[in-house]
A tleap script that builds the chain and sets N, CA, C and O, in Angstrom:
source leaprc.protein.ff14SB
mol = sequence {
  NMET LYS ARG ASN ASP ILE GLU PRO ILE GLY
  ALA LEU ILE ARG SER TYR LEU ARG ARG GLU
  SER LEU GLU SER PRO LEU ASN GLU ARG ARG
  LEU ILE ASN ALA TRP PRO GLU VAL VAL GLY
  ALA SER ILE ASN ALA TYR THR LYS ASP LEU
  HIE ILE ARG ASN GLN THR LEU TYR VAL HIE
  LEU THR SER ALA PRO LEU ARG GLN GLU LEU
  SER LEU GLY ARG THR LEU LEU ILE LYS ASN
  LEU ASN GLN LYS VAL GLY ALA GLN VAL ILE
  ASN ASP ILE VAL PHE CMET
}
set mol.1.N position { 0.323 1.299 -31.639 }
set mol.1.CA position { 0.285 -0.168 -31.180 }
set mol.1.C position { 0.780 -0.350 -29.712 }
set mol.1.O position { 1.919 -0.087 -29.324 }
set mol.2.N position { -0.251 -0.844 -28.946 }
set mol.2.CA position { -0.012 -1.126 -27.587 }
set mol.2.C position { 0.570 -2.458 -27.329 }
set mol.2.O position { 0.248 -3.436 -28.005 }
set mol.3.N position { 1.587 -2.522 -26.174 }
set mol.3.CA position { 2.061 -3.665 -25.874 }
set mol.3.C position { 1.520 -4.206 -24.603 }
set mol.3.O position { 1.502 -3.536 -23.570 }
set mol.4.N position { 1.040 -5.536 -24.692 }
set mol.4.CA position { 0.328 -5.939 -23.472 }
set mol.4.C position { 1.280 -6.777 -22.619 }
set mol.4.O position { 0.813 -7.332 -21.624 }
set mol.5.N position { 2.503 -6.908 -22.904 }
set mol.5.CA position { 3.412 -7.838 -22.253 }
set mol.5.C position { 4.473 -7.021 -21.372 }
set mol.5.O position { 5.532 -7.486 -20.948 }
set mol.6.N position { 4.028 -5.805 -21.187 }
set mol.6.CA position { 4.918 -4.692 -20.466 }
set mol.6.C position { 5.047 -5.077 -18.982 }
set mol.6.O position { 4.011 -5.314 -18.361 }
set mol.7.N position { 6.126 -5.150 -18.427 }
set mol.7.CA position { 6.232 -5.410 -16.939 }
set mol.7.C position { 7.065 -4.212 -16.298 }
set mol.7.O position { 7.847 -3.579 -17.007 }
set mol.8.N position { 6.902 -3.922 -15.020 }
set mol.8.CA position { 7.724 -2.980 -14.396 }
set mol.8.C position { 9.118 -3.392 -14.169 }
set mol.8.O position { 9.462 -4.546 -13.910 }
set mol.9.N position { 9.938 -2.328 -14.288 }
set mol.9.CA position { 11.479 -2.652 -14.258 }
set mol.9.C position { 11.833 -3.382 -12.927 }
set mol.9.O position { 12.760 -4.191 -12.875 }
set mol.10.N position { 11.030 -3.052 -11.817 }
set mol.10.CA position { 11.392 -3.527 -10.401 }
set mol.10.C position { 11.162 -5.105 -10.524 }
set mol.10.O position { 11.977 -5.921 -10.094 }
set mol.11.N position { 9.945 -5.454 -11.168 }
set mol.11.CA position { 9.726 -6.854 -11.215 }
set mol.11.C position { 10.623 -7.686 -12.037 }
set mol.11.O position { 10.936 -8.845 -11.765 }
set mol.12.N position { 11.033 -6.979 -13.113 }
set mol.12.CA position { 12.233 -7.687 -13.991 }
set mol.12.C position { 13.401 -7.751 -13.333 }
set mol.12.O position { 14.094 -8.726 -13.626 }
set mol.13.N position { 13.869 -6.939 -12.460 }
set mol.13.CA position { 15.129 -6.954 -11.676 }
set mol.13.C position { 14.954 -8.003 -10.654 }
set mol.13.O position { 15.848 -8.848 -10.597 }
set mol.14.N position { 13.884 -8.108 -9.773 }
set mol.14.CA position { 13.553 -9.086 -8.874 }
set mol.14.C position { 13.733 -10.414 -9.555 }
set mol.14.O position { 14.531 -11.213 -9.064 }
set mol.15.N position { 13.092 -10.706 -10.594 }
set mol.15.CA position { 12.894 -11.878 -11.235 }
set mol.15.C position { 14.419 -12.354 -11.704 }
set mol.15.O position { 14.774 -13.529 -11.606 }
set mol.16.N position { 15.179 -11.421 -12.165 }
set mol.16.CA position { 16.528 -11.695 -12.581 }
set mol.16.C position { 17.459 -12.116 -11.462 }
set mol.16.O position { 18.295 -13.008 -11.598 }
set mol.17.N position { 17.255 -11.378 -10.271 }
set mol.17.CA position { 18.023 -11.604 -9.051 }
set mol.17.C position { 17.612 -13.040 -8.555 }
set mol.17.O position { 18.466 -13.824 -8.141 }
set mol.18.N position { 16.386 -13.332 -8.607 }
set mol.18.CA position { 16.033 -14.752 -8.095 }
set mol.18.C position { 16.488 -15.746 -9.088 }
set mol.18.O position { 16.968 -16.785 -8.636 }
set mol.19.N position { 16.421 -15.608 -10.251 }
set mol.19.CA position { 16.869 -16.736 -11.225 }
set mol.19.C position { 18.429 -16.920 -11.157 }
set mol.19.O position { 18.942 -18.023 -11.345 }
set mol.20.N position { 19.094 -15.894 -10.907 }
set mol.20.CA position { 20.685 -16.011 -10.822 }
set mol.20.C position { 21.128 -16.218 -9.321 }
set mol.20.O position { 22.321 -16.060 -9.058 }
set mol.21.N position { 20.251 -16.559 -8.329 }
set mol.21.CA position { 20.484 -16.804 -6.951 }
set mol.21.C position { 21.350 -15.704 -6.366 }
set mol.21.O position { 22.379 -15.946 -5.735 }
set mol.22.N position { 20.854 -14.397 -6.621 }
set mol.22.CA position { 21.571 -13.330 -6.121 }
set mol.22.C position { 20.631 -12.582 -4.973 }
set mol.22.O position { 20.996 -11.654 -4.251 }
set mol.23.N position { 19.412 -13.182 -4.987 }
set mol.23.CA position { 18.558 -12.289 -4.089 }
set mol.23.C position { 18.958 -12.604 -2.611 }
set mol.23.O position { 18.943 -11.627 -1.862 }
set mol.24.N position { 19.294 -13.740 -2.097 }
set mol.24.CA position { 19.642 -14.019 -0.737 }
set mol.24.C position { 20.872 -13.213 -0.234 }
set mol.24.O position { 20.847 -12.566 0.813 }
set mol.25.N position { 21.988 -13.302 -1.085 }
set mol.25.CA position { 23.068 -12.523 -0.607 }
set mol.25.C position { 22.778 -11.008 -0.552 }
set mol.25.O position { 23.310 -10.309 0.309 }
set mol.26.N position { 21.971 -10.528 -1.431 }
set mol.26.CA position { 21.530 -9.127 -1.498 }
set mol.26.C position { 20.759 -8.787 -0.192 }
set mol.26.O position { 21.047 -7.779 0.452 }
set mol.27.N position { 19.821 -9.600 0.171 }
set mol.27.CA position { 19.059 -9.249 1.380 }
set mol.27.C position { 19.982 -9.401 2.594 }
set mol.27.O position { 19.790 -8.701 3.589 }
set mol.28.N position { 21.006 -10.322 2.540 }
set mol.28.CA position { 21.801 -10.438 3.759 }
set mol.28.C position { 22.604 -9.200 3.790 }
set mol.28.O position { 22.765 -8.665 4.887 }
set mol.29.N position { 23.043 -8.760 2.913 }
set mol.29.CA position { 23.890 -7.438 2.770 }
set mol.29.C position { 23.024 -6.217 3.199 }
set mol.29.O position { 23.531 -5.316 3.867 }
set mol.30.N position { 21.602 -6.184 2.781 }
set mol.30.CA position { 20.777 -5.228 3.267 }
set mol.30.C position { 20.511 -5.304 4.770 }
set mol.30.O position { 20.541 -4.285 5.459 }
set mol.31.N position { 20.259 -6.467 5.259 }
set mol.31.CA position { 20.213 -6.693 6.868 }
set mol.31.C position { 21.288 -6.134 7.625 }
set mol.31.O position { 21.118 -5.380 8.582 }
set mol.32.N position { 22.433 -6.521 7.175 }
set mol.32.CA position { 23.701 -6.132 7.846 }
set mol.32.C position { 23.863 -4.437 7.730 }
set mol.32.O position { 24.285 -3.733 8.648 }
set mol.33.N position { 23.458 -3.975 6.478 }
set mol.33.CA position { 23.471 -2.548 6.502 }
set mol.33.C position { 22.241 -1.977 7.247 }
set mol.33.O position { 22.278 -0.782 7.541 }
set mol.34.N position { 21.309 -2.607 7.535 }
set mol.34.CA position { 20.193 -2.068 8.413 }
set mol.34.C position { 20.504 -2.113 9.962 }
set mol.34.O position { 19.856 -1.398 10.726 }
set mol.35.N position { 21.452 -2.915 10.401 }
set mol.35.CA position { 21.790 -3.035 11.760 }
set mol.35.C position { 21.947 -1.767 12.631 }
set mol.35.O position { 21.368 -1.670 13.713 }
set mol.36.N position { 22.770 -0.766 12.113 }
set mol.36.CA position { 22.711 0.526 12.817 }
set mol.36.C position { 21.565 1.238 13.047 }
set mol.36.O position { 21.338 1.838 14.097 }
set mol.37.N position { 20.742 1.186 11.980 }
set mol.37.CA position { 19.445 1.935 11.993 }
set mol.37.C position { 18.441 1.225 12.846 }
set mol.37.O position { 17.653 1.901 13.508 }
set mol.38.N position { 18.403 -0.067 12.887 }
set mol.38.CA position { 17.503 -0.760 13.781 }
set mol.38.C position { 17.889 -0.658 15.299 }
set mol.38.O position { 17.041 -0.391 16.150 }
set mol.39.N position { 19.164 -0.875 15.589 }
set mol.39.CA position { 19.597 -0.890 17.008 }
set mol.39.C position { 19.999 0.505 17.544 }
set mol.39.O position { 19.990 0.774 18.745 }
set mol.40.N position { 20.327 1.309 16.640 }
set mol.40.CA position { 20.551 2.616 17.234 }
set mol.40.C position { 22.242 3.009 17.118 }
set mol.40.O position { 23.013 2.187 16.622 }
set mol.41.N position { 22.635 4.078 17.524 }
set mol.41.CA position { 24.031 4.444 17.225 }
set mol.41.C position { 24.732 3.984 18.625 }
set mol.41.O position { 25.893 3.576 18.613 }
set mol.42.N position { 24.039 4.060 19.734 }
set mol.42.CA position { 24.790 3.680 20.910 }
set mol.42.C position { 25.028 2.151 21.044 }
set mol.42.O position { 26.046 1.738 21.601 }
set mol.43.N position { 24.149 1.358 20.564 }
set mol.43.CA position { 24.403 -0.062 20.517 }
set mol.43.C position { 25.449 -0.389 19.389 }
set mol.43.O position { 26.394 -1.162 19.547 }
set mol.44.N position { 25.159 0.301 18.218 }
set mol.44.CA position { 26.195 -0.075 17.102 }
set mol.44.C position { 27.628 0.360 17.431 }
set mol.44.O position { 28.566 -0.141 16.810 }
set mol.45.N position { 27.827 1.273 18.384 }
set mol.45.CA position { 29.144 1.601 18.834 }
set mol.45.C position { 29.944 0.406 19.468 }
set mol.45.O position { 31.171 0.305 19.453 }
set mol.46.N position { 29.079 -0.465 20.015 }
set mol.46.CA position { 29.848 -1.724 20.752 }
set mol.46.C position { 29.836 -2.948 19.779 }
set mol.46.O position { 30.244 -4.046 20.158 }
set mol.47.N position { 29.377 -2.743 18.564 }
set mol.47.CA position { 29.305 -3.739 17.636 }
set mol.47.C position { 30.722 -3.781 16.875 }
set mol.47.O position { 31.227 -2.789 16.348 }
set mol.48.N position { 31.276 -5.024 16.888 }
set mol.48.CA position { 32.517 -5.104 16.190 }
set mol.48.C position { 32.468 -5.805 14.828 }
set mol.48.O position { 33.179 -5.424 13.898 }
set mol.49.N position { 31.655 -6.793 14.728 }
set mol.49.CA position { 31.614 -7.535 13.410 }
set mol.49.C position { 30.215 -8.199 13.336 }
set mol.49.O position { 29.649 -8.638 14.338 }
set mol.50.N position { 29.647 -8.250 11.975 }
set mol.50.CA position { 28.476 -9.010 11.853 }
set mol.50.C position { 28.610 -9.845 10.616 }
set mol.50.O position { 29.181 -9.396 9.623 }
set mol.51.N position { 28.113 -11.009 10.651 }
set mol.51.CA position { 28.062 -11.824 9.452 }
set mol.51.C position { 26.799 -12.859 9.646 }
set mol.51.O position { 26.294 -13.067 10.749 }
set mol.52.N position { 26.359 -13.475 8.434 }
set mol.52.CA position { 25.285 -14.286 8.451 }
set mol.52.C position { 25.752 -15.525 7.732 }
set mol.52.O position { 26.322 -15.535 6.641 }
set mol.53.N position { 25.411 -16.676 8.552 }
set mol.53.CA position { 25.521 -17.905 7.947 }
set mol.53.C position { 24.471 -18.749 8.284 }
set mol.53.O position { 24.098 -18.763 9.458 }
set mol.54.N position { 23.887 -19.510 7.397 }
set mol.54.CA position { 22.782 -20.395 7.557 }
set mol.54.C position { 21.503 -19.790 8.162 }
set mol.54.O position { 20.808 -20.495 8.893 }
set mol.55.N position { 21.161 -18.528 7.894 }
set mol.55.CA position { 20.130 -17.745 8.218 }
set mol.55.C position { 20.258 -17.422 9.799 }
set mol.55.O position { 19.291 -17.313 10.553 }
set mol.56.N position { 21.515 -17.298 10.144 }
set mol.56.CA position { 21.859 -16.878 11.566 }
set mol.56.C position { 22.680 -15.685 11.529 }
set mol.56.O position { 23.721 -15.663 10.873 }
set mol.57.N position { 22.248 -14.646 12.229 }
set mol.57.CA position { 23.128 -13.482 12.234 }
set mol.57.C position { 24.062 -13.663 13.352 }
set mol.57.O position { 23.593 -13.916 14.461 }
set mol.58.N position { 25.376 -13.561 13.182 }
set mol.58.CA position { 26.445 -13.535 14.227 }
set mol.58.C position { 26.849 -12.137 14.620 }
set mol.58.O position { 27.290 -11.423 13.720 }
set mol.59.N position { 26.762 -11.663 15.803 }
set mol.59.CA position { 27.137 -10.481 16.168 }
set mol.59.C position { 28.188 -10.385 17.293 }
set mol.59.O position { 27.993 -10.793 18.438 }
set mol.60.N position { 29.317 -9.808 16.853 }
set mol.60.CA position { 30.444 -9.648 17.888 }
set mol.60.C position { 30.276 -8.350 18.572 }
set mol.60.O position { 30.265 -7.261 17.997 }
set mol.61.N position { 30.133 -8.561 19.961 }
set mol.61.CA position { 29.962 -7.246 20.701 }
set mol.61.C position { 31.085 -7.117 21.719 }
set mol.61.O position { 31.586 -8.120 22.227 }
set mol.62.N position { 31.487 -5.864 22.023 }
set mol.62.CA position { 32.471 -5.595 22.849 }
set mol.62.C position { 32.002 -5.328 24.367 }
set mol.62.O position { 32.807 -4.924 25.206 }
set mol.63.N position { 30.780 -5.554 24.639 }
set mol.63.CA position { 30.337 -5.390 25.954 }
set mol.63.C position { 29.630 -6.677 26.469 }
set mol.63.O position { 28.736 -7.198 25.802 }
set mol.64.N position { 29.979 -7.106 27.482 }
set mol.64.CA position { 29.222 -8.414 27.969 }
set mol.64.C position { 27.770 -8.161 28.543 }
set mol.64.O position { 26.826 -8.909 28.290 }
set mol.65.N position { 27.677 -6.999 29.364 }
set mol.65.CA position { 26.319 -6.725 29.630 }
set mol.65.C position { 25.271 -6.435 28.500 }
set mol.65.O position { 24.106 -6.834 28.516 }
set mol.66.N position { 25.825 -5.721 27.572 }
set mol.66.CA position { 24.976 -5.403 26.202 }
set mol.66.C position { 24.760 -6.711 25.712 }
set mol.66.O position { 23.617 -6.987 25.349 }
set mol.67.N position { 25.679 -7.595 25.632 }
set mol.67.CA position { 25.377 -8.983 25.043 }
set mol.67.C position { 24.219 -9.577 25.633 }
set mol.67.O position { 23.308 -10.049 24.954 }
set mol.68.N position { 24.234 -9.565 26.872 }
set mol.68.CA position { 23.097 -10.272 27.789 }
set mol.68.C position { 21.812 -9.603 27.484 }
set mol.68.O position { 20.817 -10.259 27.177 }
set mol.69.N position { 21.810 -8.188 27.567 }
set mol.69.CA position { 20.501 -7.481 27.385 }
set mol.69.C position { 19.956 -7.685 26.029 }
set mol.69.O position { 18.732 -7.776 25.939 }
set mol.70.N position { 20.714 -7.777 24.897 }
set mol.70.CA position { 20.330 -7.954 23.606 }
set mol.70.C position { 19.816 -9.456 23.489 }
set mol.70.O position { 18.889 -9.696 22.715 }
set mol.71.N position { 20.327 -10.349 24.150 }
set mol.71.CA position { 19.971 -11.789 24.108 }
set mol.71.C position { 18.575 -11.937 24.733 }
set mol.71.O position { 17.885 -12.875 24.335 }
set mol.72.N position { 18.153 -11.218 25.548 }
set mol.72.CA position { 16.791 -11.111 26.085 }
set mol.72.C position { 15.746 -10.692 25.031 }
set mol.72.O position { 14.689 -11.306 24.880 }
set mol.73.N position { 16.110 -9.592 24.301 }
set mol.73.CA position { 15.290 -9.136 23.211 }
set mol.73.C position { 15.506 -9.578 21.835 }
set mol.73.O position { 15.207 -8.875 20.870 }
set mol.74.N position { 16.092 -10.895 21.732 }
set mol.74.CA position { 16.527 -11.397 20.491 }
set mol.74.C position { 15.119 -11.683 19.426 }
set mol.74.O position { 15.157 -11.381 18.233 }
set mol.75.N position { 14.170 -12.173 19.943 }
set mol.75.CA position { 12.982 -12.348 19.123 }
set mol.75.C position { 12.536 -11.014 18.439 }
set mol.75.O position { 12.353 -10.995 17.222 }
set mol.76.N position { 12.373 -9.981 19.152 }
set mol.76.CA position { 11.958 -8.650 18.644 }
set mol.76.C position { 12.908 -8.084 17.635 }
set mol.76.O position { 12.532 -7.539 16.597 }
set mol.77.N position { 14.244 -8.249 18.015 }
set mol.77.CA position { 15.299 -7.891 17.087 }
set mol.77.C position { 15.329 -8.606 15.768 }
set mol.77.O position { 15.641 -8.009 14.738 }
set mol.78.N position { 15.028 -9.801 15.787 }
set mol.78.CA position { 14.988 -10.596 14.511 }
set mol.78.C position { 13.757 -10.019 13.699 }
set mol.78.O position { 13.809 -9.706 12.510 }
set mol.79.N position { 12.803 -9.937 14.398 }
set mol.79.CA position { 11.451 -9.415 13.694 }
set mol.79.C position { 11.728 -8.134 13.009 }
set mol.79.O position { 11.392 -7.971 11.836 }
set mol.80.N position { 12.422 -7.076 13.807 }
set mol.80.CA position { 12.508 -5.875 13.251 }
set mol.80.C position { 13.547 -5.681 12.027 }
set mol.80.O position { 13.414 -4.880 11.102 }
set mol.81.N position { 14.609 -6.591 12.225 }
set mol.81.CA position { 15.589 -6.641 11.076 }
set mol.81.C position { 15.113 -7.110 9.909 }
set mol.81.O position { 15.387 -6.592 8.826 }
set mol.82.N position { 14.229 -8.310 10.083 }
set mol.82.CA position { 13.627 -8.937 8.820 }
set mol.82.C position { 12.678 -7.855 8.182 }
set mol.82.O position { 12.806 -7.525 7.004 }
set mol.83.N position { 11.781 -7.353 8.958 }
set mol.83.CA position { 10.805 -6.364 8.625 }
set mol.83.C position { 11.513 -5.163 7.821 }
set mol.83.O position { 11.039 -4.738 6.767 }
set mol.84.N position { 12.641 -4.669 8.381 }
set mol.84.CA position { 13.435 -3.636 7.731 }
set mol.84.C position { 13.829 -4.031 6.217 }
set mol.84.O position { 13.799 -3.186 5.322 }
set mol.85.N position { 14.173 -5.271 6.007 }
set mol.85.CA position { 14.682 -5.590 4.758 }
set mol.85.C position { 13.487 -6.102 3.816 }
set mol.85.O position { 13.575 -6.091 2.588 }
set mol.86.N position { 12.374 -6.545 4.514 }
set mol.86.CA position { 11.225 -6.951 3.738 }
set mol.86.C position { 11.178 -8.403 3.322 }
set mol.86.O position { 10.441 -8.822 2.429 }
set mol.87.N position { 12.052 -9.173 4.060 }
set mol.87.CA position { 12.116 -10.616 3.760 }
set mol.87.C position { 12.503 -11.278 4.843 }
set mol.87.O position { 13.058 -10.634 5.735 }
set mol.88.N position { 12.303 -12.639 4.990 }
set mol.88.CA position { 12.689 -13.366 6.059 }
set mol.88.C position { 14.180 -13.854 5.743 }
set mol.88.O position { 14.387 -14.830 5.022 }
set mol.89.N position { 15.199 -13.107 6.332 }
set mol.89.CA position { 16.652 -13.240 6.024 }
set mol.89.C position { 17.216 -14.163 7.121 }
set mol.89.O position { 17.901 -15.151 6.852 }
set mol.90.N position { 16.881 -13.775 8.408 }
set mol.90.CA position { 17.429 -14.595 9.537 }
set mol.90.C position { 16.350 -15.159 10.378 }
set mol.90.O position { 15.246 -14.626 10.486 }
set mol.91.N position { 16.723 -16.316 11.003 }
set mol.91.CA position { 15.888 -16.971 12.012 }
set mol.91.C position { 16.345 -16.886 13.496 }
set mol.91.O position { 15.606 -17.093 14.458 }
set mol.92.N position { 17.696 -16.544 13.555 }
set mol.92.CA position { 18.289 -16.465 14.797 }
set mol.92.C position { 19.481 -15.543 14.871 }
set mol.92.O position { 20.053 -15.176 13.844 }
set mol.93.N position { 19.874 -15.155 16.112 }
set mol.93.CA position { 20.947 -14.168 16.274 }
set mol.93.C position { 21.894 -14.779 17.385 }
set mol.93.O position { 21.415 -15.082 18.477 }
set mol.94.N position { 23.179 -14.952 17.122 }
set mol.94.CA position { 24.010 -15.298 18.103 }
set mol.94.C position { 24.942 -14.117 18.421 }
set mol.94.O position { 25.584 -13.534 17.548 }
set mol.95.N position { 24.975 -13.801 19.736 }
set mol.95.CA position { 25.744 -12.557 20.225 }
set mol.95.C position { 26.910 -13.312 20.836 }
set mol.95.O position { 26.707 -14.266 21.586 }
set mol.96.N position { 28.213 -12.864 20.500 }
set mol.96.CA position { 29.592 -13.264 20.869 }
set mol.96.C position { 30.259 -12.239 21.255 }
set mol.96.O position { 31.432 -12.363 21.606 }
savepdb mol mol.pdb
quit
């Protein structure tokens, strides 16, 4: 007997996460975890804290010149972080 209603486990998990409103927090955590890989170890060394609120990533940096430099490349950084996660998680970055 063959079952026609079989779904891949990945699709079932995504459906569950979406239904329980857990998809956004999970994607936000993935984006924060992807930060060191996207920006590299040297920039990550100056990163003190990261958090997301209202689709905005807030990044606390310990270097003012680096803060200015990253501000100039904000659009590309947003694109690369969202692409790494595979979802539109953030729309803006604020460097503090």
